N, CA, C and O atoms as a GROMACS GRO file, in nm:
protein
  436
    1UNK      N    1   9.687   6.472  10.823
    1UNK     CA    2   9.645   6.610  10.818
    1UNK      C    3   9.745   6.693  10.899
    1UNK      O    4   9.771   6.664  11.016
    2UNK      N    5   9.800   6.794  10.835
    2UNK     CA    6   9.902   6.876  10.901
    2UNK      C    7   9.836   6.977  10.992
    2UNK      O    8   9.731   7.033  10.959
    3UNK      N    9   9.897   7.001  11.104
    3UNK     CA   10   9.844   7.101  11.195
    3UNK      C   11   9.903   7.236  11.158
    3UNK      O   12  10.022   7.245  11.125
    4UNK      N   13   9.823   7.339  11.162
    4UNK     CA   14   9.875   7.471  11.125
    4UNK      C   15   9.976   7.518  11.228
    4UNK      O   16   9.969   7.485  11.346
    5UNK      N   17  10.070   7.597  11.178
    5UNK     CA   18  10.174   7.652  11.266
    5UNK      C   19  10.115   7.758  11.356
    5UNK      O   20   9.997   7.791  11.347
    6UNK      N   21  10.197   7.811  11.442
    6UNK     CA   22  10.146   7.914  11.532
    6UNK      C   23  10.102   8.037  11.453
    6UNK      O   24  10.168   8.080  11.359
    7UNK      N   25   9.991   8.091  11.494
    7UNK     CA   26   9.935   8.209  11.427
    7UNK      C   27  10.008   8.333  11.476
    7UNK      O   28  10.032   8.351  11.595
    8UNK      N   29  10.043   8.419  11.381
    8UNK     CA   30  10.103   8.546  11.420
    8UNK      C   31   9.992   8.649  11.428
    8UNK      O   32   9.913   8.662  11.334
    9UNK      N   33   9.986   8.722  11.534
    9UNK     CA   34   9.877   8.820  11.546
    9UNK      C   35   9.897   8.934  11.444
    9UNK      O   36  10.006   8.990  11.432
   10UNK      N   37   9.790   8.965  11.374
   10UNK     CA   38   9.794   9.074  11.276
   10UNK      C   39   9.747   9.202  11.342
   10UNK      O   40   9.686   9.200  11.450
   11UNK      N   41   9.776   9.312  11.276
   11UNK     CA   42   9.729   9.441  11.327
   11UNK      C   43   9.578   9.441  11.324
   11UNK      O   44   9.519   9.386  11.231
   12UNK      N   45   9.513   9.501  11.423
   12UNK     CA   46   9.366   9.502  11.424
   12UNK      C   47   9.312   9.581  11.304
   12UNK      O   48   9.374   9.677  11.259
   13UNK      N   49   9.199   9.538  11.255
   13UNK     CA   50   9.134   9.604  11.142
   13UNK      C   51   9.082   9.740  11.185
   13UNK      O   52   9.010   9.751  11.284
   14UNK      N   53   9.118   9.842  11.111
   14UNK     CA   54   9.074   9.978  11.140
   14UNK      C   55   8.987  10.024  11.023
   14UNK      O   56   9.040  10.056  10.916
   15UNK      N   57   8.853  10.030  11.040
   15UNK     CA   58   8.765  10.064  10.927
   15UNK      C   59   8.780  10.208  10.878
   15UNK      O   60   8.741  10.238  10.765
   16UNK      N   61   8.834  10.297  10.960
   16UNK     CA   62   8.846  10.436  10.916
   16UNK      C   63   8.965  10.458  10.824
   16UNK      O   64   8.973  10.561  10.757
   17UNK      N   65   9.058  10.362  10.819
   17UNK     CA   66   9.176  10.373  10.734
   17UNK      C   67   9.162  10.280  10.614
   17UNK      O   68   9.114  10.167  10.628
   18UNK      N   69   9.202  10.325  10.494
   18UNK     CA   70   9.195  10.235  10.379
   18UNK      C   71   9.297  10.123  10.393
   18UNK      O   72   9.401  10.140  10.457
   19UNK      N   73   9.268  10.008  10.336
   19UNK     CA   74   9.363   9.897  10.346
   19UNK      C   75   9.491   9.928  10.269
   19UNK      O   76   9.489   9.998  10.168
   20UNK      N   77   9.600   9.875  10.316
   20UNK     CA   78   9.728   9.894  10.250
   20UNK      C   79   9.748   9.775  10.156
   20UNK      O   80   9.755   9.660  10.199
   21UNK      N   81   9.759   9.805  10.028
   21UNK     CA   82   9.779   9.702   9.927
   21UNK      C   83   9.915   9.728   9.865
   21UNK      O   84   9.941   9.836   9.813
   22UNK      N   85  10.000   9.629   9.869
   22UNK     CA   86  10.136   9.645   9.818
   22UNK      C   87  10.135   9.677   9.669
   22UNK      O   88  10.072   9.607   9.590
   23UNK      N   89  10.205   9.784   9.631
   23UNK     CA   90  10.215   9.823   9.491
   23UNK      C   91  10.096   9.903   9.441
   23UNK      O   92  10.088   9.930   9.321
   24UNK      N   93  10.005   9.941   9.527
   24UNK     CA   94   9.886  10.016   9.484
   24UNK      C   95   9.880  10.147   9.559
   24UNK      O   96   9.886  10.150   9.682
   25UNK      N   97   9.867  10.255   9.483
   25UNK     CA   98   9.851  10.387   9.543
   25UNK      C   99   9.708  10.431   9.520
   25UNK      O  100   9.666  10.443   9.404
   26UNK      N  101   9.630  10.457   9.625
   26UNK     CA  102   9.488  10.489   9.605
   26UNK      C  103   9.465  10.621   9.532
   26UNK      O  104   9.359  10.640   9.473
   27UNK      N  105   9.560  10.711   9.535
   27UNK     CA  106   9.542  10.839   9.468
   27UNK      C  107   9.663  10.870   9.382
   27UNK      O  108   9.777  10.868   9.428
   28UNK      N  109   9.636  10.897   9.255
   28UNK     CA  110   9.743  10.933   9.163
   28UNK      C  111   9.790  11.075   9.192
   28UNK      O  112   9.907  11.107   9.174
   29UNK      N  113   9.699  11.157   9.235
   29UNK     CA  114   9.729  11.298   9.258
   29UNK      C  115   9.762  11.319   9.405
   29UNK      O  116   9.696  11.265   9.494
   30UNK      N  117   9.865  11.399   9.429
   30UNK     CA  118   9.910  11.418   9.567
   30UNK      C  119   9.813  11.504   9.648
   30UNK      O  120   9.800  11.485   9.769
   31UNK      N  121   9.745  11.597   9.583
   31UNK     CA  122   9.650  11.680   9.656
   31UNK      C  123   9.510  11.656   9.601
   31UNK      O  124   9.493  11.639   9.480
   32UNK      N  125   9.409  11.654   9.688
   32UNK     CA  126   9.273  11.635   9.639
   32UNK      C  127   9.228  11.756   9.557
   32UNK      O  128   9.252  11.871   9.595
   33UNK      N  129   9.161  11.728   9.445
   33UNK     CA  130   9.117  11.837   9.359
   33UNK      C  131   8.970  11.866   9.381
   33UNK      O  132   8.892  11.777   9.416
   34UNK      N  133   8.933  11.990   9.361
   34UNK     CA  134   8.793  12.028   9.379
   34UNK      C  135   8.712  11.979   9.259
   34UNK      O  136   8.768  11.931   9.160
   35UNK      N  137   8.580  11.991   9.269
   35UNK     CA  138   8.492  11.949   9.161
   35UNK      C  139   8.524  12.027   9.034
   35UNK      O  140   8.530  11.969   8.925
   36UNK      N  141   8.543  12.157   9.047
   36UNK     CA  142   8.571  12.241   8.930
   36UNK      C  143   8.702  12.200   8.863
   36UNK      O  144   8.709  12.190   8.741
   37UNK      N  145   8.806  12.177   8.944
   37UNK     CA  146   8.936  12.137   8.889
   37UNK      C  147   8.925  12.001   8.818
   37UNK      O  148   8.982  11.982   8.711
   38UNK      N  149   8.853  11.908   8.879
   38UNK     CA  150   8.837  11.776   8.818
   38UNK      C  151   8.757  11.786   8.689
   38UNK      O  152   8.791  11.721   8.590
   39UNK      N  153   8.651  11.867   8.689
   39UNK     CA  154   8.569  11.884   8.570
   39UNK      C  155   8.652  11.943   8.456
   39UNK      O  156   8.644  11.896   8.343
   40UNK      N  157   8.731  12.045   8.486
   40UNK     CA  158   8.814  12.107   8.382
   40UNK      C  159   8.920  12.010   8.331
   40UNK      O  160   8.948  12.006   8.211
   41UNK      N  161   8.979  11.932   8.419
   41UNK     CA  162   9.081  11.834   8.378
   41UNK      C  163   9.019  11.728   8.288
   41UNK      O  164   9.076  11.695   8.184
   42UNK      N  165   8.904  11.676   8.328
   42UNK     CA  166   8.839  11.574   8.248
   42UNK      C  167   8.793  11.629   8.113
   42UNK      O  168   8.797  11.559   8.012
   43UNK      N  169   8.749  11.756   8.111
   43UNK     CA  170   8.707  11.818   7.986
   43UNK      C  171   8.826  11.835   7.893
   43UNK      O  172   8.812  11.815   7.772
   44UNK      N  173   8.942  11.872   7.947
   44UNK     CA  174   9.062  11.884   7.864
   44UNK      C  175   9.107  11.748   7.812
   44UNK      O  176   9.156  11.738   7.699
   45UNK      N  177   9.091  11.642   7.893
   45UNK     CA  178   9.132  11.509   7.850
   45UNK      C  179   9.043  11.456   7.738
   45UNK      O  180   9.092  11.391   7.646
   46UNK      N  181   8.913  11.481   7.745
   46UNK     CA  182   8.820  11.430   7.645
   46UNK      C  183   8.710  11.534   7.622
   46UNK      O  184   8.603  11.525   7.682
   47UNK      N  185   8.734  11.633   7.535
   47UNK     CA  186   8.637  11.742   7.517
   47UNK      C  187   8.508  11.701   7.446
   47UNK      O  188   8.411  11.775   7.449
   48UNK      N  189   8.506  11.586   7.382
   48UNK     CA  190   8.386  11.544   7.308
   48UNK      C  191   8.272  11.502   7.400
   48UNK      O  192   8.155  11.512   7.361
   49UNK      N  193   8.302  11.455   7.519
   49UNK     CA  194   8.196  11.409   7.610
   49UNK      C  195   8.107  11.526   7.653
   49UNK      O  196   7.985  11.514   7.643
   50UNK      N  197   8.163  11.638   7.701
   50UNK     CA  198   8.074  11.750   7.736
   50UNK      C  199   7.997  11.805   7.616
   50UNK      O  200   7.883  11.849   7.629
   51UNK      N  201   8.060  11.804   7.498
   51UNK     CA  202   7.990  11.851   7.378
   51UNK      C  203   7.872  11.760   7.350
   51UNK      O  204   7.763  11.808   7.318
   52UNK      N  205   7.891  11.629   7.361
   52UNK     CA  206   7.780  11.534   7.340
   52UNK      C  207   7.671  11.550   7.444
   52UNK      O  208   7.552  11.540   7.412
   53UNK      N  209   7.711  11.575   7.568
   53UNK     CA  210   7.611  11.596   7.674
   53UNK      C  211   7.529  11.722   7.648
   53UNK      O  212   7.407  11.722   7.665
   54UNK      N  213   7.596  11.828   7.608
   54UNK     CA  214   7.524  11.953   7.577
   54UNK      C  215   7.432  11.934   7.457
   54UNK      O  216   7.320  11.985   7.456
   55UNK      N  217   7.478  11.860   7.355
   55UNK     CA  218   7.393  11.832   7.239
   55UNK      C  219   7.271  11.751   7.278
   55UNK      O  220   7.160  11.777   7.230
   56UNK      N  221   7.290  11.653   7.363
   56UNK     CA  222   7.178  11.571   7.411
   56UNK      C  223   7.077  11.655   7.487
   56UNK      O  224   6.957  11.645   7.464
   57UNK      N  225   7.127  11.739   7.578
   57UNK     CA  226   7.038  11.825   7.657
   57UNK      C  227   6.964  11.925   7.569
   57UNK      O  228   6.846  11.951   7.590
   58UNK      N  229   7.034  11.981   7.469
   58UNK     CA  230   6.971  12.078   7.380
   58UNK      C  231   6.862  12.011   7.296
   58UNK      O  232   6.753  12.066   7.282
   59UNK      N  233   6.890  11.894   7.241
   59UNK     CA  234   6.789  11.824   7.160
   59UNK      C  235   6.669  11.785   7.244
   59UNK      O  236   6.555  11.796   7.199
   60UNK      N  237   6.694  11.739   7.367
   60UNK     CA  238   6.583  11.703   7.455
   60UNK      C  239   6.498  11.825   7.490
   60UNK      O  240   6.375  11.819   7.483
   61UNK      N  241   6.563  11.934   7.526
   61UNK     CA  242   6.490  12.056   7.564
   61UNK      C  243   6.407  12.109   7.448
   61UNK      O  244   6.289  12.141   7.464
   62UNK      N  245   6.469  12.119   7.330
   62UNK     CA  246   6.396  12.172   7.215
   62UNK      C  247   6.285  12.075   7.172
   62UNK      O  248   6.178  12.119   7.131
   63UNK      N  249   6.311  11.944   7.183
   63UNK     CA  250   6.207  11.846   7.149
   63UNK      C  251   6.087  11.856   7.242
   63UNK      O  252   5.973  11.846   7.197
   64UNK      N  253   6.113  11.874   7.370
   64UNK     CA  254   6.002  11.891   7.465
   64UNK      C  255   5.927  12.021   7.440
   64UNK      O  256   5.805  12.026   7.454
   65UNK      N  257   6.000  12.125   7.404
   65UNK     CA  258   5.937  12.254   7.372
   65UNK      C  259   5.845  12.238   7.250
   65UNK      O  260   5.732  12.286   7.251
   66UNK      N  261   5.894  12.170   7.147
   66UNK     CA  262   5.812  12.148   7.028
   66UNK      C  263   5.690  12.061   7.059
   66UNK      O  264   5.582  12.085   7.007
   67UNK      N  265   5.708  11.961   7.145
   67UNK     CA  266   5.597  11.876   7.186
   67UNK      C  267   5.491  11.959   7.258
   67UNK      O  268   5.372  11.941   7.235
   68UNK      N  269   5.535  12.048   7.344
   68UNK     CA  270   5.442  12.134   7.419
   68UNK      C  271   5.365  12.227   7.324
   68UNK      O  272   5.248  12.256   7.347
   69UNK      N  273   5.431  12.272   7.220
   69UNK     CA  274   5.366  12.363   7.124
   69UNK      C  275   5.281  12.289   7.022
   69UNK      O  276   5.214  12.353   6.941
   70UNK      N  277   5.284  12.156   7.022
   70UNK     CA  278   5.201  12.078   6.930
   70UNK      C  279   5.268  12.048   6.797
   70UNK      O  280   5.201  12.005   6.703
   71UNK      N  281   5.397  12.070   6.786
   71UNK     CA  282   5.470  12.042   6.662
   71UNK      C  283   5.525  11.899   6.671
   71UNK      O  284   5.643  11.878   6.701
   72UNK      N  285   5.438  11.802   6.644
   72UNK     CA  286   5.476  11.663   6.668
   72UNK      C  287   5.586  11.615   6.574
   72UNK      O  288   5.672  11.537   6.615
   73UNK      N  289   5.585  11.659   6.448
   73UNK     CA  290   5.689  11.616   6.354
   73UNK      C  291   5.826  11.665   6.401
   73UNK      O  292   5.923  11.590   6.400
   74UNK      N  293   5.834  11.791   6.440
   74UNK     CA  294   5.961  11.848   6.487
   74UNK      C  295   6.004  11.782   6.618
   74UNK      O  296   6.123  11.758   6.640
   75UNK      N  297   5.907  11.754   6.705
   75UNK     CA  298   5.937  11.689   6.831
   75UNK      C  299   5.996  11.549   6.808
   75UNK      O  300   6.093  11.510   6.874
   76UNK      N  301   5.937  11.473   6.714
   76UNK     CA  302   5.990  11.341   6.681
   76UNK      C  303   6.132  11.349   6.625
   76UNK      O  304   6.218  11.268   6.658
   77UNK      N  305   6.155  11.447   6.540
   77UNK     CA  306   6.289  11.466   6.483
   77UNK      C  307   6.390  11.498   6.593
   77UNK      O  308   6.502  11.446   6.592
   78UNK      N  309   6.352  11.581   6.688
   78UNK     CA  310   6.445  11.616   6.795
   78UNK      C  311   6.470  11.498   6.890
   78UNK      O  312   6.580  11.485   6.944
   79UNK      N  313   6.370  11.413   6.911
   79UNK     CA  314   6.392  11.295   6.994
   79UNK      C  315   6.489  11.199   6.925
   79UNK      O  316   6.571  11.135   6.991
   80UNK      N  317   6.479  11.187   6.793
   80UNK     CA  318   6.574  11.105   6.719
   80UNK      C  319   6.714  11.168   6.722
   80UNK      O  320   6.814  11.098   6.730
   81UNK      N  321   6.717  11.299   6.716
   81UNK     CA  322   6.846  11.370   6.726
   81UNK      C  323   6.907  11.347   6.864
   81UNK      O  324   7.028  11.331   6.877
   82UNK      N  325   6.823  11.346   6.965
   82UNK     CA  326   6.871  11.320   7.102
   82UNK      C  327   6.935  11.182   7.111
   82UNK      O  328   7.040  11.166   7.174
   83UNK      N  329   6.872  11.082   7.049
   83UNK     CA  330   6.929  10.947   7.050
   83UNK      C  331   7.065  10.946   6.981
   83UNK      O  332   7.158  10.882   7.028
   84UNK      N  333   7.076  11.016   6.869
   84UNK     CA  334   7.204  11.024   6.798
   84UNK      C  335   7.310  11.092   6.886
   84UNK      O  336   7.425  11.050   6.890
   85UNK      N  337   7.270  11.199   6.955
   85UNK     CA  338   7.364  11.270   7.042
   85UNK      C  339   7.407  11.182   7.159
   85UNK      O  340   7.522  11.186   7.202
   86UNK      N  341   7.314  11.103   7.212
   86UNK     CA  342   7.351  11.010   7.319
   86UNK      C  343   7.449  10.905   7.268
   86UNK      O  344   7.545  10.870   7.337
   87UNK      N  345   7.427  10.855   7.147
   87UNK     CA  346   7.519  10.759   7.088
   87UNK      C  347   7.657  10.820   7.068
   87UNK      O  348   7.758  10.755   7.092
   88UNK      N  349   7.660  10.946   7.024
   88UNK     CA  350   7.787  11.016   7.008
   88UNK      C  351   7.859  11.028   7.142
   88UNK      O  352   7.980  11.009   7.149
   89UNK      N  353   7.785  11.059   7.247
   89UNK     CA  354   7.845  11.074   7.379
   89UNK      C  355   7.902  10.941   7.429
   89UNK      O  356   8.013  10.937   7.482
   90UNK      N  357   7.827  10.833   7.412
   90UNK     CA  358   7.876  10.702   7.455
   90UNK      C  359   8.000  10.664   7.375
   90UNK      O  360   8.096  10.611   7.431
   91UNK      N  361   7.999  10.690   7.244
   91UNK     CA  362   8.116  10.660   7.161
   91UNK      C  363   8.236  10.743   7.206
   91UNK      O  364   8.348  10.693   7.209
   92UNK      N  365   8.214  10.870   7.241
   92UNK     CA  366   8.323  10.956   7.289
   92UNK      C  367   8.381  10.903   7.419
   92UNK      O  368   8.502  10.906   7.440
   93UNK      N  369   8.294  10.854   7.508
   93UNK     CA  370   8.342  10.796   7.634
   93UNK      C  371   8.427  10.673   7.606
   93UNK      O  372   8.535  10.657   7.664
   94UNK      N  373   8.379  10.586   7.518
   94UNK     CA  374   8.454  10.464   7.487
   94UNK      C  375   8.587  10.493   7.420
   94UNK      O  376   8.688  10.430   7.451
   95UNK      N  377   8.589  10.589   7.327
   95UNK     CA  378   8.714  10.627   7.262
   95UNK      C  379   8.810  10.687   7.366
   95UNK      O  380   8.929  10.658   7.363
   96UNK      N  381   8.758  10.770   7.456
   96UNK     CA  382   8.841  10.828   7.561
   96UNK      C  383   8.901  10.721   7.651
   96UNK      O  384   9.017  10.730   7.689
   97UNK      N  385   8.821  10.619   7.685
   97UNK     CA  386   8.872  10.509   7.766
   97UNK      C  387   8.981  10.432   7.692
   97UNK      O  388   9.082  10.394   7.751
   98UNK      N  389   8.960  10.408   7.563
   98UNK     CA  390   9.058  10.335   7.484
   98UNK      C  391   9.189  10.412   7.475
   98UNK      O  392   9.297  10.355   7.489
   99UNK      N  393   9.179  10.542   7.450
   99UNK     CA  394   9.300  10.625   7.442
   99UNK      C  395   9.372  10.628   7.576
   99UNK      O  396   9.494  10.620   7.581
  100UNK      N  397   9.298  10.640   7.683
  100UNK     CA  398   9.357  10.641   7.817
  100UNK      C  399   9.427  10.509   7.845
  100UNK      O  400   9.536  10.508   7.902
  101UNK      N  401   9.365  10.397   7.806
  101UNK     CA  402   9.427  10.266   7.828
  101UNK      C  403   9.554  10.253   7.745
  101UNK      O  404   9.653  10.196   7.792
  102UNK      N  405   9.552  10.303   7.623
  102UNK     CA  406   9.671  10.296   7.538
  102UNK      C  407   9.785  10.380   7.596
  102UNK      O  408   9.901  10.340   7.593
  103UNK      N  409   9.751  10.498   7.649
  103UNK     CA  410   9.853  10.583   7.709
  103UNK      C  411   9.914  10.516   7.831
  103UNK      O  412  10.036  10.517   7.847
  104UNK      N  413   9.830  10.457   7.917
  104UNK     CA  414   9.883  10.393   8.037
  104UNK      C  415   9.964  10.268   8.001
  104UNK      O  416  10.061  10.236   8.071
  105UNK      N  417   9.927  10.199   7.896
  105UNK     CA  418  10.001  10.081   7.853
  105UNK      C  419  10.138  10.120   7.799
  105UNK      O  420  10.237  10.050   7.821
  106UNK      N  421  10.146  10.234   7.727
  106UNK     CA  422  10.274  10.280   7.671
  106UNK      C  423  10.366  10.333   7.778
  106UNK      O  424  10.488  10.318   7.768
  107UNK      N  425  10.311  10.394   7.882
  107UNK     CA  426  10.395  10.451   7.987
  107UNK      C  427  10.448  10.347   8.085
  107UNK      O  428  10.544  10.372   8.156
  108UNK      N  429  10.384  10.228   8.088
  108UNK     CA  430  10.430  10.122   8.177
  108UNK      C  431  10.536  10.038   8.104
  108UNK      O  432  10.508   9.984   7.997
  109UNK      N  433  10.656  10.028   8.162
  109UNK     CA  434  10.761   9.950   8.094
  109UNK      C  435  10.739   9.801   8.104
  109UNK      O  436  10.819   9.722   8.052
   0.00000   0.00000   0.00000
């Protein structure tokens, strides 16, 4: 059984600082962006996701309104529409992820 060589003391762990990982940059952007800036950037990158979210919210709201008014047939139709809008939103997210992955793969030599 081999004895380990002398241990070299490492720098003490500092929990307030992120770990340094060779070849990894924790932030792609040099300056931190506000919520509004990030929302607008993400909307420009994939505009179908906010459209799907708005469609989902609209179908849910109108379906609940119809349910409250006693229009059960219309309420059921709007709940089914909400499911379709949610499916559209999930599909938009997945397509956006695929496009983003393809772009990053093409830009990496």
